[in-house]
VEXDREN-2710 file (C-alpha; in Angstrom, 1 decimal):
% VEXDREN-2710
k/r/px/py/pz
1/MET/95.2/202.8/-109.0
2/LYS/93.2/202.0/-112.1
3/ARG/95.9/203.4/-114.4
4/TRP/98.5/201.2/-112.7
5/MET/96.3/198.0/-113.2
6/ILE/95.7/198.8/-116.9
7/THR/99.4/199.3/-117.5
8/LEU/100.2/196.1/-115.7
9/ALA/97.7/194.1/-117.7
10/LEU/99.0/195.5/-121.0
11/LEU/102.6/194.7/-120.0
12/ALA/101.6/191.2/-118.9
13/SER/99.8/190.4/-122.2
14/TYR/102.6/191.7/-124.5
15/PRO/104.7/188.4/-124.4
16/LEU/101.6/186.4/-125.2
17/ILE/100.7/188.6/-128.2
18/ALA/104.3/188.6/-129.5
19/ALA/104.6/184.8/-129.2
20/GLY/101.3/184.2/-130.9
21/SER/102.2/186.4/-133.9
22/CYS/105.2/184.3/-134.8
23/ALA/103.5/180.9/-134.6
24/THR/103.1/180.4/-138.4
25/THR/105.9/178.7/-140.3
26/ARG/104.3/178.3/-143.7
27/GLU/105.8/180.2/-146.6
28/ALA/103.6/182.3/-148.8
29/ARG/102.8/180.6/-152.1
30/ILE/102.2/182.6/-155.2
31/ARG/99.7/181.0/-157.6
32/THR/98.0/182.2/-160.7
33/VAL/94.2/181.8/-161.0
34/GLU/92.3/182.2/-164.3
35/VAL/89.0/184.0/-163.8
36/LYS/86.7/184.3/-166.8
37/VAL/84.9/187.6/-166.9
38/PRO/82.5/188.6/-169.7
39/VAL/83.8/191.5/-171.7
40/VAL/81.3/194.1/-172.9
41/THR/81.7/194.9/-176.5
42/PRO/80.1/198.1/-177.8
43/CYS/77.2/197.7/-180.2
44/PRO/77.5/200.0/-183.2
45/ASP/74.6/202.4/-183.7
46/LYS/73.1/201.5/-187.1
47/ARG/70.1/203.9/-186.8
48/ASP/69.5/206.7/-189.3
49/ALA/70.1/210.3/-188.2
50/PRO/67.1/211.5/-186.2
51/PRO/64.5/213.3/-188.3
52/ALA/63.6/217.0/-187.9
53/PHE/60.6/216.6/-185.7
54/PRO/58.0/219.3/-186.5
55/ASP/56.5/219.2/-183.0
56/THR/59.3/220.9/-181.1
57/ASP/58.5/222.8/-177.9
58/ALA/59.0/226.2/-179.6
59/ALA/56.7/225.2/-182.5
60/VAL/54.0/224.0/-180.2
61/ALA/54.2/227.1/-178.1
62/ALA/54.0/229.3/-181.2
63/ALA/50.9/227.5/-182.4
64/VAL/49.3/227.7/-179.0
65/ALA/50.1/231.4/-178.8
66/ALA/48.7/232.0/-182.3
67/LYS/45.6/229.9/-181.3
68/ASP/46.0/227.9/-184.5
69/LEU/44.3/224.7/-183.4
70/PRO/44.1/223.0/-186.9
71/GLY/47.8/223.7/-187.5
72/LEU/48.7/222.4/-184.0
73/VAL/46.8/219.2/-184.6
74/LYS/48.5/218.6/-188.0
75/MET/51.9/219.3/-186.5
76/LEU/51.3/216.9/-183.6
77/LEU/50.0/214.1/-185.9
78/ALA/53.0/214.5/-188.3
79/GLY/55.4/214.4/-185.3
80/ARG/53.6/211.4/-183.9
81/THR/54.3/209.2/-186.9
82/LEU/58.0/210.3/-186.9
83/HIS/58.3/209.6/-183.2
84/TYR/56.8/206.1/-183.6
85/ARG/59.1/205.4/-186.6
86/ARG/62.1/206.5/-184.5
87/HIS/61.0/204.4/-181.5
88/ALA/60.7/201.4/-183.8
89/GLU/64.4/202.0/-184.9
90/ASP/65.4/202.3/-181.3
91/ASP/63.7/199.0/-180.4
92/ALA/65.3/197.2/-183.3
93/GLN/68.7/198.6/-182.3
94/VAL/68.3/197.4/-178.7
95/ALA/67.1/194.0/-179.9
96/ALA/70.1/193.6/-182.2
97/CYS/72.5/194.5/-179.4
98/ALA/70.8/192.2/-176.9
99/ALA/71.1/189.2/-179.2
100/PRO/73.9/186.8/-178.4
101/PRO/76.9/187.0/-180.7
102/LEU/77.1/184.6/-183.7
103/HIS/80.3/183.0/-182.3
104/ALA/81.5/182.9/-178.7
105/PRO/85.0/184.4/-178.2
106/ALA/87.6/181.8/-177.2
END
């Protein structure tokens, strides 16, 4: 009995759905819209080549294994200045790339 009622309800609603789908008479209009999107331009890397840092993992492990504390401290201090110099170059590169361009593209 339930199946028969569902079938009857679907058949009765079909003309209403079909008539409603044809109610629009407007034609589709094609239009062009200009959307301005910022374009990302790559920033050239103007940094020097990375230096040969003396405090590599292998060098530190070798100094620790040899129990050479004065040599380890000298190596870490020498590497520290090179790391700070490289970080300063990185910060300057990021600041240069983050600055607005000299002239805006048309």
